[in-house]
N, C-alpha and C positions, 0 to 999 in steps of 0.2 A: 571549434565545435559551435554547435546553431548559438544566432542570438537569442539572448532571453525576451521572450513575448509571450503573449497569449497564445495557449497551444490547448489543441483538443486532444482527446483521448487516443483518437486513431492518429494524429502526428506523434504523440509520444510512442506509440506502440512503435512505429515509424522509425524512428530516431534510434531507439532502442533496439532493434533488428540491424541497421546500418552500423551500430556503434558495434555490436556483437560481429558482425562480420568484418568489419573493418580493424577493429581492436582486439576485442574478445576473443578471437579465433573461431570460436562455434559456442551455441549455447550448451550449458551444464544439461545431463540429464533432468529428464523431471524430476525424479526422485529426489537428485541432488538438489534441484532448485526450490523442492518444497523444505529440504531440511535446510535451506539458507534462508527462505521465506520465515519458518519459526524461529531461526537465531535471529533475525532482525527485528519480528514482532517483541521478540524477548529483551532485545535491547531498548525498545519501545518502554515496555513495561516497567523495565528498571527505572528509566529516565521519571516518568508519570509516578509510579512508585515513590521515589526518593523528593520529588517535585509540590505532589498532590498528596500524598501518602504520610505514613509515619514515620518510613525509613530515612534516614540521612544519608549523604552521598560518603561515599570512601574518596580517598584522592583520588584515587585511579578513574573515579567515575565524573569529576569534577570539570572536565572538560569537554565531554559528550553533551551533542545538542538535539534537542528534540526534534526540528527542523530535518538537520540529518541524517536522522535514523528514521524519520517518516518517508524522506527519500530512498532511503535504502531500501525500504520496503515495499515503495512504490517499483523501484526499479526491477526487483525482483518478481513483484506480479506480474509487471508488462512483460518480465521473460518466459514466466509459465503461458500466461495468455498467446502470446505470439507462436511459439512452441506447439502449442494445442489448438491452434487454430480458432480461438477466442476472441472475437472483436469485442472489445471492452466498452466503445460508444453501445451499442445494439444490447449488450446484455446488460447496461447500467440503464437504459431506459425499459428494459423488461421488467427490472428489478424494483424499479420506482412505479411501474404500474402495478406491478404484484403486492408491493407493499402497500401504496393507495388503495387499492381495491381492498385488500386484506384486515388495513390498519383504520380502515376510514374514520371509525367510530370509537374504536377500541381506546386510543389514548386520550381521547377527549372525556371518554367515560373512567377513566382509571383514577380512582380519588388519590393514590398514591402522587400521582404527577401533578397534583393541587397545590 
């Protein structure tokens, strides 16, 4: 396994691709990975609702950690990006530019955020 270090999204995509080819045999289908992503996001939601919301933890949930579940979400997202030829670095910067243009004044003028 690679050493822990600062890593770019592009490097993350490369690490996941290598792992899939060396250990995972092949990517699951895109639809299977979508289902996996939804499952992992659900696990994040479960932890968030119990940690920050009104629900209490069941004994079976107490060992679950938010950072582990977020890592699982990221892994599946990287898989989907790889298998659909999406460069997440480029997509991230395009998304930030879009949000900056669209929301330049919107959030500052939102009275609910004050």
